[in-house]
N, CA, C and O atoms as CSV, one atom per row, in Angstrom:
chain,resi,resn,atom,element,x,y,z
A,1,MET,N,N,41.493,8.217,-33.289
A,1,MET,CA,C,41.487,9.568,-33.789
A,1,MET,C,C,40.044,9.945,-34.111
A,1,MET,O,O,39.339,9.194,-34.785
A,2,GLY,N,N,39.617,11.078,-33.642
A,2,GLY,CA,C,38.247,11.496,-33.849
A,2,GLY,C,C,37.262,10.855,-32.892
A,2,GLY,O,O,36.065,11.138,-32.955
A,3,GLU,N,N,37.748,9.989,-32.002
A,3,GLU,CA,C,36.890,9.367,-31.004
A,3,GLU,C,C,37.208,9.947,-29.631
A,3,GLU,O,O,38.309,10.438,-29.382
A,4,ARG,N,N,36.235,9.879,-28.764
A,4,ARG,CA,C,36.426,10.455,-27.439
A,4,ARG,C,C,37.378,9.622,-26.594
A,4,ARG,O,O,37.338,8.392,-26.616
A,5,VAL,N,N,38.235,10.316,-25.848
A,5,VAL,CA,C,39.129,9.699,-24.875
A,5,VAL,C,C,38.594,10.078,-23.501
A,5,VAL,O,O,38.230,11.229,-23.265
A,6,PHE,N,N,38.550,9.127,-22.619
A,6,PHE,CA,C,37.925,9.275,-21.316
A,6,PHE,C,C,38.986,9.319,-20.227
A,6,PHE,O,O,39.844,8.438,-20.164
A,7,PHE,N,N,38.940,10.330,-19.370
A,7,PHE,CA,C,39.826,10.438,-18.216
A,7,PHE,C,C,38.983,10.427,-16.956
A,7,PHE,O,O,37.902,11.014,-16.910
A,8,LYS,N,N,39.490,9.752,-15.933
A,8,LYS,CA,C,38.882,9.822,-14.606
A,8,LYS,C,C,39.874,10.529,-13.688
A,8,LYS,O,O,41.057,10.192,-13.659
A,9,VAL,N,N,39.386,11.497,-12.952
A,9,VAL,CA,C,40.214,12.211,-11.987
A,9,VAL,C,C,39.567,12.030,-10.621
A,9,VAL,O,O,38.464,12.517,-10.370
A,10,GLU,N,N,40.267,11.325,-9.748
A,10,GLU,CA,C,39.739,11.059,-8.417
A,10,GLU,C,C,40.343,12.050,-7.431
A,10,GLU,O,O,41.556,12.256,-7.412
A,11,VAL,N,N,39.499,12.656,-6.618
A,11,VAL,CA,C,39.943,13.598,-5.607
A,11,VAL,C,C,40.097,12.839,-4.296
A,11,VAL,O,O,39.136,12.266,-3.783
A,12,CYS,N,N,41.316,12.840,-3.759
A,12,CYS,CA,C,41.593,12.084,-2.532
A,12,CYS,C,C,41.811,12.998,-1.331
A,12,CYS,O,O,42.209,12.524,-0.267
A,13,GLY,N,N,41.568,14.262,-1.475
A,13,GLY,CA,C,41.726,15.205,-0.375
A,13,GLY,C,C,41.472,16.612,-0.885
A,13,GLY,O,O,41.541,16.876,-2.085
A,14,GLY,N,N,41.183,17.494,0.029
A,14,GLY,CA,C,40.912,18.868,-0.357
A,14,GLY,C,C,39.422,19.103,-0.500
A,14,GLY,O,O,38.614,18.179,-0.398
A,15,SER,N,N,39.076,20.352,-0.736
A,15,SER,CA,C,37.675,20.705,-0.895
A,15,SER,C,C,37.545,21.770,-1.974
A,15,SER,O,O,38.492,22.497,-2.274
A,16,GLN,N,N,36.364,21.842,-2.541
A,16,GLN,CA,C,36.070,22.793,-3.611
A,16,GLN,C,C,37.122,22.724,-4.727
A,16,GLN,O,O,37.641,23.743,-5.182
A,17,VAL,N,N,37.413,21.505,-5.144
A,17,VAL,CA,C,38.443,21.268,-6.168
A,17,VAL,C,C,37.886,21.615,-7.540
A,17,VAL,O,O,36.760,21.253,-7.880
A,18,ARG,N,N,38.685,22.316,-8.311
A,18,ARG,CA,C,38.350,22.627,-9.702
A,18,ARG,C,C,39.429,22.028,-10.594
A,18,ARG,O,O,40.567,21.839,-10.163
A,19,LEU,N,N,39.066,21.732,-11.837
A,19,LEU,CA,C,39.995,21.100,-12.775
A,19,LEU,C,C,40.191,21.960,-14.011
A,19,LEU,O,O,39.264,22.609,-14.494
A,20,GLU,N,N,41.427,21.950,-14.514
A,20,GLU,CA,C,41.737,22.506,-15.819
A,20,GLU,C,C,42.708,21.551,-16.499
A,20,GLU,O,O,43.452,20.825,-15.839
A,21,PHE,N,N,42.690,21.563,-17.835
A,21,PHE,CA,C,43.528,20.671,-18.624
A,21,PHE,C,C,44.266,21.472,-19.680
A,21,PHE,O,O,43.775,22.486,-20.176
A,22,ASP,N,N,45.447,20.997,-20.010
A,22,ASP,CA,C,46.189,21.554,-21.137
A,22,ASP,C,C,46.515,20.379,-22.056
A,22,ASP,O,O,47.296,19.497,-21.700
A,23,ILE,N,N,45.905,20.380,-23.248
A,23,ILE,CA,C,46.182,19.317,-24.222
A,23,ILE,C,C,46.873,19.902,-25.448
A,23,ILE,O,O,46.748,19.394,-26.563
A,24,GLY,N,N,47.609,20.992,-25.204
A,24,GLY,CA,C,48.390,21.592,-26.270
A,24,GLY,C,C,47.942,22.987,-26.657
A,24,GLY,O,O,48.661,23.683,-27.373
A,25,GLY,N,N,46.789,23.408,-26.209
A,25,GLY,CA,C,46.293,24.729,-26.571
A,25,GLY,C,C,46.234,25.676,-25.391
A,25,GLY,O,O,45.536,26.688,-25.449
A,26,GLY,N,N,46.950,25.371,-24.324
A,26,GLY,CA,C,46.890,26.179,-23.120
A,26,GLY,C,C,45.889,25.627,-22.128
A,26,GLY,O,O,45.055,24.786,-22.462
A,27,ARG,N,N,45.983,26.098,-20.944
A,27,ARG,CA,C,45.144,25.640,-19.838
A,27,ARG,C,C,43.710,26.111,-20.007
A,27,ARG,O,O,43.460,27.292,-20.249
A,28,LYS,N,N,42.757,25.170,-19.878
A,28,LYS,CA,C,41.351,25.573,-19.929
A,28,LYS,C,C,40.470,24.512,-19.286
A,28,LYS,O,O,40.898,23.384,-19.040
A,29,LYS,N,N,39.236,24.899,-19.024
A,29,LYS,CA,C,38.257,23.972,-18.459
A,29,LYS,C,C,37.624,23.179,-19.586
A,29,LYS,O,O,37.444,23.693,-20.690
A,30,PHE,N,N,37.287,21.931,-19.311
A,30,PHE,CA,C,36.581,21.075,-20.260
A,30,PHE,C,C,35.311,20.572,-19.589
A,30,PHE,O,O,35.262,20.446,-18.366
A,31,PRO,N,N,34.292,20.287,-20.378
A,31,PRO,CA,C,33.078,19.719,-19.774
A,31,PRO,C,C,33.405,18.427,-19.035
A,31,PRO,O,O,34.205,17.617,-19.503
A,32,HIS,N,N,32.784,18.246,-17.889
A,32,HIS,CA,C,33.034,17.052,-17.098
A,32,HIS,C,C,31.763,16.675,-16.341
A,32,HIS,O,O,30.812,17.450,-16.231
A,33,ILE,N,N,31.795,15.465,-15.833
A,33,ILE,CA,C,30.723,14.961,-14.985
A,33,ILE,C,C,31.322,14.731,-13.602
A,33,ILE,O,O,32.357,14.074,-13.484
A,34,TYR,N,N,30.706,15.249,-12.577
A,34,TYR,CA,C,31.175,15.029,-11.211
A,34,TYR,C,C,30.290,13.988,-10.540
A,34,TYR,O,O,29.068,14.133,-10.492
A,35,ILE,N,N,30.915,12.944,-10.027
A,35,ILE,CA,C,30.194,11.881,-9.325
A,35,ILE,C,C,30.476,12.063,-7.837
A,35,ILE,O,O,31.516,11.642,-7.332
A,36,LYS,N,N,29.548,12.686,-7.159
A,36,LYS,CA,C,29.748,13.107,-5.770
A,36,LYS,C,C,30.063,11.951,-4.827
A,36,LYS,O,O,30.982,12.050,-4.014
A,37,LYS,N,N,29.299,10.839,-4.927
A,37,LYS,CA,C,29.495,9.740,-3.969
A,37,LYS,C,C,30.878,9.099,-4.092
A,37,LYS,O,O,31.341,8.461,-3.146
A,38,GLU,N,N,31.548,9.257,-5.244
A,38,GLU,CA,C,32.888,8.705,-5.433
A,38,GLU,C,C,33.971,9.788,-5.427
A,38,GLU,O,O,35.160,9.481,-5.513
A,39,ASP,N,N,33.551,11.068,-5.326
A,39,ASP,CA,C,34.477,12.205,-5.417
A,39,ASP,C,C,35.361,12.056,-6.655
A,39,ASP,O,O,36.589,12.111,-6.581
A,40,LEU,N,N,34.694,11.866,-7.792
A,40,LEU,CA,C,35.362,11.514,-9.032
A,40,LEU,C,C,34.853,12.400,-10.165
A,40,LEU,O,O,33.657,12.676,-10.263
A,41,TYR,N,N,35.766,12.835,-11.008
A,41,TYR,CA,C,35.413,13.604,-12.193
A,41,TYR,C,C,35.629,12.741,-13.431
A,41,TYR,O,O,36.632,12.034,-13.523
A,42,GLU,N,N,34.708,12.791,-14.372
A,42,GLU,CA,C,34.862,12.139,-15.670
A,42,GLU,C,C,34.965,13.237,-16.713
A,42,GLU,O,O,34.091,14.097,-16.815
A,43,VAL,N,N,36.045,13.200,-17.487
A,43,VAL,CA,C,36.320,14.234,-18.484
A,43,VAL,C,C,36.582,13.544,-19.823
A,43,VAL,O,O,37.275,12.529,-19.879
A,44,TYR,N,N,36.025,14.100,-20.897
A,44,TYR,CA,C,36.191,13.531,-22.229
A,44,TYR,C,C,36.878,14.534,-23.157
A,44,TYR,O,O,36.598,15.732,-23.111
A,45,PHE,N,N,37.783,14.026,-24.001
A,45,PHE,CA,C,38.430,14.822,-25.037
A,45,PHE,C,C,38.253,14.109,-26.362
A,45,PHE,O,O,38.072,12.892,-26.396
A,46,THR,N,N,38.301,14.849,-27.440
A,46,THR,CA,C,38.360,14.268,-28.773
A,46,THR,C,C,39.608,14.805,-29.459
A,46,THR,O,O,39.729,16.009,-29.688
A,47,PHE,N,N,40.532,13.914,-29.783
A,47,PHE,CA,C,41.754,14.305,-30.487
A,47,PHE,C,C,41.499,14.208,-31.990
A,47,PHE,O,O,40.977,13.202,-32.470
A,48,THR,N,N,41.865,15.245,-32.726
A,48,THR,CA,C,41.638,15.271,-34.169
A,48,THR,C,C,42.903,14.984,-34.956
A,48,THR,O,O,42.836,14.761,-36.165
A,49,LEU,N,N,44.060,14.985,-34.298
A,49,LEU,CA,C,45.326,14.696,-34.973
A,49,LEU,C,C,45.966,13.472,-34.351
A,49,LEU,O,O,45.972,13.314,-33.131
A,50,GLU,N,N,46.510,12.601,-35.204
A,50,GLU,CA,C,47.216,11.454,-34.659
A,50,GLU,C,C,48.602,11.881,-34.217
A,50,GLU,O,O,49.110,12.922,-34.634
A,51,GLY,N,N,49.206,11.063,-33.365
A,51,GLY,CA,C,50.540,11.345,-32.853
A,51,GLY,C,C,50.541,11.382,-31.340
A,51,GLY,O,O,49.557,11.029,-30.689
A,52,SER,N,N,51.665,11.816,-30.794
A,52,SER,CA,C,51.841,11.890,-29.350
A,52,SER,C,C,51.355,13.255,-28.851
A,52,SER,O,O,51.730,14.291,-29.400
A,53,HIS,N,N,50.531,13.247,-27.822
A,53,HIS,CA,C,49.985,14.480,-27.254
A,53,HIS,C,C,50.327,14.552,-25.767
A,53,HIS,O,O,50.130,13.586,-25.029
A,54,ASN,N,N,50.833,15.688,-25.341
A,54,ASN,CA,C,51.050,15.931,-23.919
A,54,ASN,C,C,49.737,16.367,-23.298
A,54,ASN,O,O,49.041,17.228,-23.836
A,55,VAL,N,N,49.402,15.775,-22.168
A,55,VAL,CA,C,48.185,16.138,-21.441
A,55,VAL,C,C,48.591,16.503,-20.018
A,55,VAL,O,O,49.253,15.723,-19.334
A,56,GLU,N,N,48.192,17.684,-19.581
A,56,GLU,CA,C,48.458,18.119,-18.212
A,56,GLU,C,C,47.124,18.365,-17.514
A,56,GLU,O,O,46.224,18.996,-18.068
A,57,VAL,N,N,47.014,17.856,-16.290
A,57,VAL,CA,C,45.810,18.017,-15.486
A,57,VAL,C,C,46.173,18.882,-14.286
A,57,VAL,O,O,47.143,18.603,-13.581
A,58,TYR,N,N,45.400,19.919,-14.062
A,58,TYR,CA,C,45.590,20.804,-12.917
A,58,TYR,C,C,44.374,20.683,-12.012
A,58,TYR,O,O,43.243,20.891,-12.452
A,59,ALA,N,N,44.606,20.347,-10.750
A,59,ALA,CA,C,43.546,20.314,-9.740
A,59,ALA,C,C,43.903,21.398,-8.725
A,59,ALA,O,O,45.020,21.446,-8.209
A,60,PHE,N,N,42.934,22.262,-8.454
A,60,PHE,CA,C,43.267,23.400,-7.589
A,60,PHE,C,C,42.034,23.892,-6.835
A,60,PHE,O,O,40.893,23.615,-7.207
A,61,ASN,N,N,42.307,24.624,-5.772
A,61,ASN,CA,C,41.285,25.366,-5.040
A,61,ASN,C,C,41.913,26.687,-4.620
A,61,ASN,O,O,42.968,27.053,-5.138
A,62,LYS,N,N,41.296,27.406,-3.701
A,62,LYS,CA,C,41.823,28.715,-3.304
A,62,LYS,C,C,43.118,28.625,-2.505
A,62,LYS,O,O,43.804,29.632,-2.329
A,63,VAL,N,N,43.462,27.432,-2.017
A,63,VAL,CA,C,44.631,27.255,-1.160
A,63,VAL,C,C,45.851,26.733,-1.909
A,63,VAL,O,O,46.966,27.198,-1.669
A,64,SER,N,N,45.659,25.782,-2.806
A,64,SER,CA,C,46.821,25.164,-3.460
A,64,SER,C,C,46.456,24.582,-4.813
A,64,SER,O,O,45.304,24.610,-5.245
A,65,GLU,N,N,47.493,24.048,-5.471
A,65,GLU,CA,C,47.319,23.464,-6.803
A,65,GLU,C,C,48.291,22.305,-6.978
A,65,GLU,O,O,49.423,22.358,-6.495
A,66,VAL,N,N,47.845,21.252,-7.673
A,66,VAL,CA,C,48.726,20.151,-8.059
A,66,VAL,C,C,48.569,19.934,-9.561
A,66,VAL,O,O,47.533,20.256,-10.143
A,67,ARG,N,N,49.620,19.381,-10.180
A,67,ARG,CA,C,49.640,19.153,-11.617
A,67,ARG,C,C,50.131,17.745,-11.903
A,67,ARG,O,O,51.045,17.253,-11.241
A,68,PHE,N,N,49.527,17.100,-12.882
A,68,PHE,CA,C,49.950,15.776,-13.346
A,68,PHE,C,C,50.092,15.845,-14.851
A,68,PHE,O,O,49.233,16.404,-15.532
A,69,ALA,N,N,51.178,15.279,-15.380
A,69,ALA,CA,C,51.410,15.293,-16.827
A,69,ALA,C,C,51.598,13.871,-17.335
A,69,ALA,O,O,52.202,13.034,-16.663
A,70,THR,N,N,51.075,13.608,-18.526
A,70,THR,CA,C,51.246,12.311,-19.175
A,70,THR,C,C,51.219,12.508,-20.685
A,70,THR,O,O,50.906,13.595,-21.171
A,71,LYS,N,N,51.548,11.457,-21.420
A,71,LYS,CA,C,51.484,11.481,-22.886
A,71,LYS,C,C,50.433,10.494,-23.353
A,71,LYS,O,O,50.292,9.407,-22.793
A,72,ILE,N,N,49.696,10.880,-24.384
A,72,ILE,CA,C,48.681,10.032,-24.995
A,72,ILE,C,C,49.088,9.821,-26.451
A,72,ILE,O,O,49.383,10.783,-27.159
A,73,LEU,N,N,49.105,8.566,-26.898
A,73,LEU,CA,C,49.401,8.255,-28.297
A,73,LEU,C,C,48.088,8.008,-29.026
A,73,LEU,O,O,47.351,7.076,-28.703
A,74,VAL,N,N,47.805,8.856,-30.016
A,74,VAL,CA,C,46.579,8.758,-30.795
A,74,VAL,C,C,46.929,8.176,-32.153
A,74,VAL,O,O,47.811,8.689,-32.842
A,75,GLN,N,N,46.243,7.104,-32.543
A,75,GLN,CA,C,46.493,6.441,-33.823
A,75,GLN,C,C,45.198,6.259,-34.590
A,75,GLN,O,O,44.116,6.191,-34.005
A,76,ARG,N,N,45.322,6.182,-35.904
A,76,ARG,CA,C,44.161,5.865,-36.733
A,76,ARG,C,C,43.837,4.388,-36.576
A,76,ARG,O,O,44.750,3.575,-36.432
A,77,PRO,N,N,42.564,4.022,-36.600
A,77,PRO,CA,C,42.213,2.600,-36.530
A,77,PRO,C,C,42.631,1.889,-37.821
A,77,PRO,O,O,42.717,2.505,-38.883
A,78,ILE,N,N,42.884,0.607,-37.712
A,78,ILE,CA,C,43.222,-0.201,-38.885
A,78,ILE,C,C,41.948,-0.430,-39.682
A,78,ILE,O,O,40.921,-0.822,-39.129
A,79,SER,N,N,42.020,-0.184,-40.977
A,79,SER,CA,C,40.870,-0.458,-41.836
A,79,SER,C,C,41.371,-0.742,-43.243
A,79,SER,O,O,42.460,-0.311,-43.624
A,80,GLY,N,N,40.582,-1.457,-43.999
A,80,GLY,CA,C,40.911,-1.728,-45.391
A,80,GLY,C,C,42.074,-2.678,-45.595
A,80,GLY,O,O,42.712,-2.640,-46.647
A,81,LEU,N,N,42.373,-3.537,-44.618
A,81,LEU,CA,C,43.455,-4.515,-44.764
A,81,LEU,C,C,42.890,-5.919,-44.911
A,81,LEU,O,O,41.880,-6.271,-44.301
A,82,THR,N,N,43.562,-6.707,-45.730
A,82,THR,CA,C,43.208,-8.103,-45.913
A,82,THR,C,C,44.444,-8.942,-45.637
A,82,THR,O,O,45.537,-8.616,-46.100
A,83,LEU,N,N,44.275,-10.006,-44.896
A,83,LEU,CA,C,45.364,-10.949,-44.631
A,83,LEU,C,C,45.093,-12.229,-45.401
A,83,LEU,O,O,43.963,-12.715,-45.443
A,84,SER,N,N,46.157,-12.779,-46.018
A,84,SER,CA,C,46.014,-14.067,-46.698
A,84,SER,C,C,47.248,-14.911,-46.424
A,84,SER,O,O,48.337,-14.382,-46.197
A,85,LEU,N,N,47.070,-16.237,-46.447
A,85,LEU,CA,C,48.156,-17.191,-46.195
A,85,LEU,C,C,48.549,-17.892,-47.485
A,85,LEU,O,O,47.702,-18.198,-48.325
A,86,THR,N,N,49.838,-18.140,-47.628
A,86,THR,CA,C,50.335,-18.981,-48.707
A,86,THR,C,C,51.278,-20.003,-48.080
A,86,THR,O,O,52.261,-19.595,-47.461
A,87,PRO,N,N,51.045,-21.250,-48.198
A,87,PRO,CA,C,49.894,-21.917,-48.806
A,87,PRO,C,C,48.653,-21.750,-47.926
A,87,PRO,O,O,48.762,-21.486,-46.729
A,88,LYS,N,N,47.488,-21.904,-48.523
A,88,LYS,CA,C,46.225,-21.688,-47.810
A,88,LYS,C,C,46.018,-22.689,-46.680
A,88,LYS,O,O,45.403,-22.360,-45.666
A,89,GLN,N,N,46.527,-23.911,-46.846
A,89,GLN,CA,C,46.450,-24.918,-45.795
A,89,GLN,C,C,47.871,-25.387,-45.499
A,89,GLN,O,O,48.324,-26.396,-46.040
A,90,PRO,N,N,48.573,-24.647,-44.634
A,90,PRO,CA,C,49.978,-24.980,-44.365
A,90,PRO,C,C,50.127,-26.342,-43.687
A,90,PRO,O,O,49.267,-26.785,-42.926
A,91,GLN,N,N,51.239,-26.978,-43.992
A,91,GLN,CA,C,51.586,-28.266,-43.386
A,91,GLN,C,C,52.670,-28.033,-42.343
A,91,GLN,O,O,53.454,-27.090,-42.453
A,92,LEU,N,N,52.711,-28.869,-41.360
A,92,LEU,CA,C,53.724,-28.794,-40.321
A,92,LEU,C,C,55.111,-28.878,-40.961
A,92,LEU,O,O,55.374,-29.780,-41.756
A,93,GLY,N,N,55.986,-27.952,-40.622
A,93,GLY,CA,C,57.351,-27.968,-41.132
A,93,GLY,C,C,57.553,-27.176,-42.420
A,93,GLY,O,O,58.687,-27.057,-42.885
A,94,THR,N,N,56.496,-26.634,-43.005
A,94,THR,CA,C,56.651,-25.839,-44.229
A,94,THR,C,C,56.483,-24.356,-43.895
A,94,THR,O,O,55.681,-24.000,-43.032
A,95,PRO,N,N,57.233,-23.498,-44.572
A,95,PRO,CA,C,57.118,-22.056,-44.300
A,95,PRO,C,C,55.761,-21.512,-44.751
A,95,PRO,O,O,55.167,-22.001,-45.712
A,96,VAL,N,N,55.295,-20.509,-44.049
A,96,VAL,CA,C,54.024,-19.858,-44.354
A,96,VAL,C,C,54.304,-18.379,-44.609
A,96,VAL,O,O,55.044,-17.741,-43.861
A,97,VAL,N,N,53.711,-17.847,-45.662
A,97,VAL,CA,C,53.819,-16.426,-45.962
A,97,VAL,C,C,52.472,-15.785,-45.655
A,97,VAL,O,O,51.435,-16.214,-46.161
A,98,VAL,N,N,52.504,-14.750,-44.815
A,98,VAL,CA,C,51.297,-13.983,-44.525
A,98,VAL,C,C,51.392,-12.700,-45.336
A,98,VAL,O,O,52.330,-11.920,-45.173
A,99,LYS,N,N,50.412,-12.488,-46.213
A,99,LYS,CA,C,50.400,-11.318,-47.079
A,99,LYS,C,C,49.364,-10.330,-46.542
A,99,LYS,O,O,48.212,-10.688,-46.300
A,100,VAL,N,N,49.796,-9.079,-46.361
A,100,VAL,CA,C,48.908,-8.011,-45.913
A,100,VAL,C,C,48.671,-7.094,-47.097
A,100,VAL,O,O,49.616,-6.541,-47.658
A,101,THR,N,N,47.422,-6.934,-47.475
A,101,THR,CA,C,47.072,-6.099,-48.636
A,101,THR,C,C,46.185,-4.961,-48.142
A,101,THR,O,O,45.168,-5.183,-47.484
A,102,GLU,N,N,46.595,-3.738,-48.473
A,102,GLU,CA,C,45.770,-2.578,-48.156
A,102,GLU,C,C,44.774,-2.383,-49.264
A,102,GLU,O,O,45.116,-2.518,-50.439
A,103,GLN,N,N,43.545,-2.067,-48.912
A,103,GLN,CA,C,42.472,-1.929,-49.885
A,103,GLN,C,C,42.894,-0.956,-51.006
A,103,GLN,O,O,43.292,0.179,-50.746
A,104,GLY,N,N,42.795,-1.434,-52.248
A,104,GLY,CA,C,43.115,-0.600,-53.402
A,104,GLY,C,C,44.575,-0.572,-53.769
A,104,GLY,O,O,44.918,-0.008,-54.808
A,105,ILE,N,N,45.485,-1.169,-52.946
A,105,ILE,CA,C,46.907,-1.185,-53.234
A,105,ILE,C,C,47.377,-2.633,-53.273
A,105,ILE,O,O,47.150,-3.392,-52.330
A,106,TYR,N,N,48.038,-3.014,-54.371
A,106,TYR,CA,C,48.481,-4.409,-54.508
A,106,TYR,C,C,49.967,-4.477,-54.686
A,106,TYR,O,O,50.524,-5.567,-54.817
């Protein structure tokens, strides 16, 4: 969340292809890098809300259009957690308890 997500869009046919994306706010163009020798577009998004996001990619020219849809799951990174074992040096055949403590909460 808050970090860039990277998409690669490879063009396998057609000419003068343009791209638009819909990530929930309607169809629009996003900044991208075109790599001519690979006929490949690199597009970056930054999601600000966690959860499931629908992403639609539209590739089109003056003749036709194709659309691809997928879902992206955005999650917050794990932080402020501590793991501890009881007993600290477990023996073979004895149960082990793994305790997860969130920073500031006991």
